[in-house]
N, C-alpha and C positions, 0 to 999 in steps of 0.2 A: 341519913346518907346524903352526901353531896355529889353533884354531877358536874363534871368539867366538860364544857361544850365550846369547841373552837369555831369561830365565825370569821368571815373575811374582814370584819371591822375590829375584832379583838377577841379576848377570852371572856367567856361568861361562866359564872359559878352559880349553880342552882341548888336549892334545898328541896329534897324530895319530901312531900307532905305525908304520903301514905306509901310505905314500902311494900305493903301487901298487894297493891295493884300492879306492881311490876311483874309478878308471876302471871297475872291474867293477860299481859301483853304477849307473852310467849305462847300461852295456851290458845288464845283467840287473836291472831294478828289482824284479822279483818275488823274486829270490833275495837277500834281505837278510842280510849277515853279522852276527855277534854284535857289538853296539856295544862290549861290554866288552873284546873283543879288538882293537877298531879304534882306540879313543881312551881316554885316561886323564885324569882331572881334575888340572889343574895349579894353578889358583887360583879362588877364588870370592869375589864381593863381594855381601854381603847388603844389601838395602834397609833403611834405618833405620826407615822408616814407610811408610804407604800414600801419603802426599803425594810422597815421593821416587820411589816406583814409578810414580805417575801422571805426574809430570814426565818421567821416562825414557820411558814408553810414548808419551806425546804427541810428544816430540821424535823418537823413532824412526819413528813413523808418518808424520811430516812430513819424513823424511829429513834430520834434523838430528843433530848430535853433542851428547849430553847432557854436562853438566859432570861428573857422577859417573862416566860411562864414560871420559871423558878422563883423570881422575885415576887410575882403576883401571888403564887400559892403561899409563899413565906409570909406575905403581908396579910392575906385574906384568911388563911387557915392556921398557920403555926403561931403567929403572934396573938391571935384571938383565942388560943387554947382549944381549937377544934380538932387538932391532930389526934388526940387520944380518944375522943368520944365519937368521932365521925369516921366513916369510910368513904373514900373518894372513888367514884365510878368514872373510869376512863375508857376510851375506845380501844387504844393500842395497849396490849399487855406489856410490851417492852418499855414503853414510856412510863407505864405504871410501876414497873420494876425500878426504873431510874428515880422516880419520885420517892419511892419507898426507901431507896438507898441514900439519897442525898437530903431528903427533908423529913424522913421518918413518918410519912403519912401512909396508912394502910390503903391500898388500892384494890379495886376489883374490876373485872372485865368479863365479857362473855356474851352469850346470846341475849340474856335479859337486858344487859346494858345497851346492846345494839338496838333492840326494839324500843327501849326508852328514848334513845337519841333520835330514832326515826319519828317517834311521837312528838318530841320537842321540836324537831326541825320543821314539822308541818305548821307550827304556829310561832316560829322564832321571832318574827317581827312584832307580834302582839306581846310576847313575853318580855321583850326588851323595851317596851314603852315606858317612858319615865326614867330611862337610864341616861348615860352621857351622850347617847345618840341624839340626832335631831328629832324634831316632833314627828316627822314622817320617817319612821325607822325602816319601813320596807324599802323606800327609795334609797335611803342611805346604805342599806345592806346591799342592794343591787348594784349601786355605783362602786362600792368597795369590792364586791365580788368580781365585777368586770375589770377593774384596774389590777387586782391581784392576779386574775387569770392571764391577762396580757403580760404582766411582769414575769410570772412563773413560766409561761410559754417561751419568752425570750431567753430566760435563764437555762431552760432545758435544751433549747435549740442551739444556743451558742453560735449564732449565725456569723459566718465569715465568707465572703465571696471567693476567696482564694483557697480556703480549706474546707471544702464541702465534699466529703467522700460519698454522701448520699447520691449526688449526681452521677458518680461512677457506677454505683450499684444499679441505678435505674437505666443508665445508658447501656451497660453490658447486658442487662436482662433484655432490653429492647433489641439489642443487636442479635441475640440468640433467637428471639421471636421472628425477627425479620429474615434471618437465614432459613428458618423452617418454612415461613410463608413463601419466600422466593423459590425454594426447592419444590414446594408443593405446586405452586403456580406453573413453574417451568415444566414439571412432569406432566401437568394437565395440558399445557400447550403442545408438547411433543405428541402426546397421545391423540389429542383432538386434530391437530394439523397433519399428523402422520397418516390418517386415513386418506388424505388428499395427496400428500407428497412425502411418502415414507423414506425415500432415499436422502432427503435433506438432513435427517437426524445423524447419519454416519458422516456426512461431509462437514457439518458444523458441530463440534462437540461442546463449545461454550454455550451455556443456556441463554445468557443475556444477548450475545451476538445472534443466536438463533431467533430470538424474539424480535430483534431489530430488523433482521432480514425478512421475516414473515410479515411484519407490519408494513415494511416498505414495498415488498414485492406483491403481496396479495396472493391470488391464485397462481398456480404454476404456469398457466398459459401466458402470463405477463412477464415471465422471467427473461425471455430473450430481449425484451425492450427495456428492462429495468437496469439502472446503474447501481451496482452493489459495491463499487470500489471504495466507498466510504466505510464499509463495515467489514469486508473480507479482502484478502489478497487477490491479485489478478488471476492466478492459477485456480484458486478455489471458485472464483466467480465464473470462470469458463466451465469448470466442472459442473456447477449448479445449472447453468444454462443447457449443457448437454444432457444432463439427467432429467431435466424438466420435459424434454422432448420424448423420452422413452419411459417415463414413470408409469408404474402399474397401479397408482392410487386412483381412488374414485373421485368423481366430481362433487363439488359442494356448492350450495346456493349462496347468493349474495348476503342473505341474512346470517348464515352460518359464518361467513368470512368476516362480517362486521363484529360478531361476538368474539371471534378468535383474535381479531385485531385489537379489540378493547382489552382483552385479557393480556395480550402482549404489551400494551401500553402501561398496564398496571405493574407488570414485571419490570419494565424499564424505569418507571418512576420509583418503585421500591428500591431498585438497585442504586439509583442515583442518591436517594435519601440514605441508603446504607453507607455509601462512601462518605457522605457528609457527616453522618453520625460517627463513623470510624475516626475521621479527622478530629471531631470534637472530643471523643474519648481519649485519643492519643494526647491532645493538648491538656486535658484535665489530669491525666496520669502523670504527665511531665511536670505539672505544677504541684500536684499533691504528693505523689510518691515517685520522685525522680530516680532514687537509688534502686527501688524495687523494679521499676520499668527497665532500667539499664541492665539489671541482672537477668530477669526472666522474660522480659518483653511486656509491652503494654497490655496485651489481651490476657495473658496468663495472670499478670498482676491484678488486673481488674476482676478477673474471675475469683481469685483468692479473697480479695476485699469483699466482693459481693457474697461469697459463700459464708464468710464470718460475720458480715453485717456492717463492719466499719474497719477503718485502718487501725484505730486504737485497739479493737478486739484482736485483730490479727497480730499486732505487736505484742500482745500478752501471751500468745501461744508459743510453746516451745517448738524447737525444730522438728522433733519427732511427730508432733501433731500436724505441722504444716506439710510434712512429707506425704501424709495420707489423707489430706483434706480432699473430699470428693469421693473417697473409697470407703466410707464408713460402713456401708452394707456388706461389702466384701470382708472388711475387718471383723465385724461381729459374727459373720457367717463362719469365718475361719476359726474364731475363738470358740464357737460352739462345737465344732468338729475337731476331734483329736487328730494329730499327725497331718494337719493341713497347714500349709504355709500362709502366713499373713501377707497382705499386699505390700509391695515396696514403694508404690507411688500412687498418687491420685491426680488432681488437677495439674500438679507440677510436671507430670509426664510430657505435657505438650510444649514445654519450654524447648527452645532451640538447642540449648546445651546438652540436654538429655538425648536429643535426636542425633547429635554428633558423636555420642559415646558408643563404644562397641557393645554388642548385644549382651555379652556376659557381664559387662561393667555398668549397665544402666542403673542397677540398684545402688551401687556404691556412689555413682555420680548424683543420684537423686538424694541420697543422704547428705552429701557435701553441699549440694545446691540448696537443700532445705535449711541447713545451718546458716548459710550466707543470706538466704532470704529472710530468716528471722532477724538477723542483725540489721539488714537494710530496712525492714519494716519498722523496727524500733527507732532507727535514726530518722526516718521520714516522719514518724508520728510524734516523736518526743524531742528531737533536736531543735535548737534555736537557730533559725536561718538568718537572723539579723546580724549584721556586722558593721563596725564603724570604719568608714573610709575617710581618709584625709585628702581633700581636694586643694590643689594649689593653682594659683593663677598662672598665666603664661609668663609673667615677669618673675614669678617665684617669690613674691613678697608676702601675700596673704595666704593663710591656711585656715580652712574651716573643716570641722568634723561633721560628717553627714552619715546617718544610719540608713543603710540600704539592705534590701533582702537579696540574698544570693542563693540560688538553687544549686547546691553542690551534689555532684554524682561521684565523689571520690570513693565512697564505700561500695557503691555498685560496681565501679570499674575495677576496684581491687578484688572484690569477691569474684567477679567474672574471670579475671586473670588467673586466680587460684584454681577455679574450677577447670579452666582450659588446661592448666598445667597438669592437673590430676588426670584429665582425659588423655593427654599425651603420654603420661606414665603408664596408664592402662593399655594404650595401644602398643607401646614399646614392649610391655610384658607379654601381650598376646602374640606379637610377632616373634619374640624369642621363644615362646612356647611352641609356636607352629614350626619354627626352624628346628627345635630340639626333637619334635615328633617326627620330622622328615628324616633325620639322620638315624633314628632307631631302626634296626633291621625288622623286617616284617615278620620273620619267623620267630623272633624272640618272644618267649612266653614268660610266665611267672617262674621264678627259681624254685627248684624242687627242694623239699624239706628233707634233711638227712635223717635216715632211719637206721640206727645201729643194729636193729634186729635182723635186717636183711644183709648186713655186712657180716660175713663169716669170720672176720678176724676177731670178733668179740665173743668169747666163750662164756656161757653162764652155767653154773653148777649150784643149784639151790640159791643160797644167799651169796655165794661167792661168784665173782665175775673177774675175768682177767682178759688180757690181750693175747690172742693167738698169733704169734709172729709167723707161724708156718703158712698162713694163708697169704702172706705178702709175696711179692714177686721173688722168684728164686733164681733169677738170671745170674750166673757166675757163682752160685752157692755150691758147696760140696755135695755131691750125690745128685746134682741136677742133671737131667738129660741134656745133652748137647744138641743143639739144632743142626739139622742136616742142611748142607748148602748144595 
């Protein structure tokens, strides 16, 4: 049996001395035999540079067969006539299937191969002594592993300062956390300071303004001498000063007031940071997803990206999935219960366009808006924003072509216009329906179904039936009684 072992420096091909010991590795994982007595190095293929190592690492992670590995196995196994007599042990079963298909080498994988590789990995530097590596193979392997790790990390990250939707995911998540913390802190300030000045809560509804006034004013006995014009209007300031004279709250100590003021300061600082974070999120969304931001707004667009994980993932979703993102629990709950309606919208419900739609038409607008949002996400994620611009001098003599990046919001504006047109159609239909219902008489009910059995003009005799004309009106007929006048 042959063992294929991938290292950061290259491919290693080992010959297993005693295949019977492989089963012992699975039975007793703690009792690991000496790898030097278990396998021996047969061939080694060193990577020419870091680029080749990165290509090999990327292909193996994606369960593909690298070109360098195919050439190495063809040279070390097929040309030496070992393909028919030996079995190749590989870690990934999919890679083994590709080797079997393209090179005709029988491959095996499983728990025994995994334990064998774990055993070999513990002494890989000693097993590679005398190969094409340097004399100090351990140091050479460590250097190769470090360089390959950095290259692979850069490849996976694909870092670009202008196109990093990870920043949007973190920013919108932090924005939600800040909202929760600010609401909790404000509620705590109102309850804490309400024992001292309960009337102030009804006068100042805004929580941040409330905290600023409390921090500036202190106890209520200082309200007449405090200048609150910077925080509240003049009429509200006068009302606060009047209520402070007749308040029914209890007195608080100076130490209590210091703690309340400290908590108010934290609320004010968090609110200021939230505004700064919102400006940052809005600028990031304008740079990364301009069409999606134009259609549904920066906050809703950021929530959609954060919910899916990235803008590329959102672009892969169909419109029907985007419509119910955020309502997965309600969807699966409705699917389990019969005769229960599935949700019509999720996170997209908070878009301003759905808020403008009539109540009965919100589901239809959500479906249209989701379709346009899917198109905008695909344009933002996959469209090429670079364009060639011809610049001419003032005299009009010289021309030069310069590539510039242009952030186009044409798709978002077009989609928004179509959704607004759909909203107007629904509003017009609703108004026509309301007008039609108003003209209908109130006493009008459902039309009565005709029953010929109750009508005496139809005579039935067994299977025969006919029309009895005698039951019709006989006004003016011979033999009819004349009406008396």
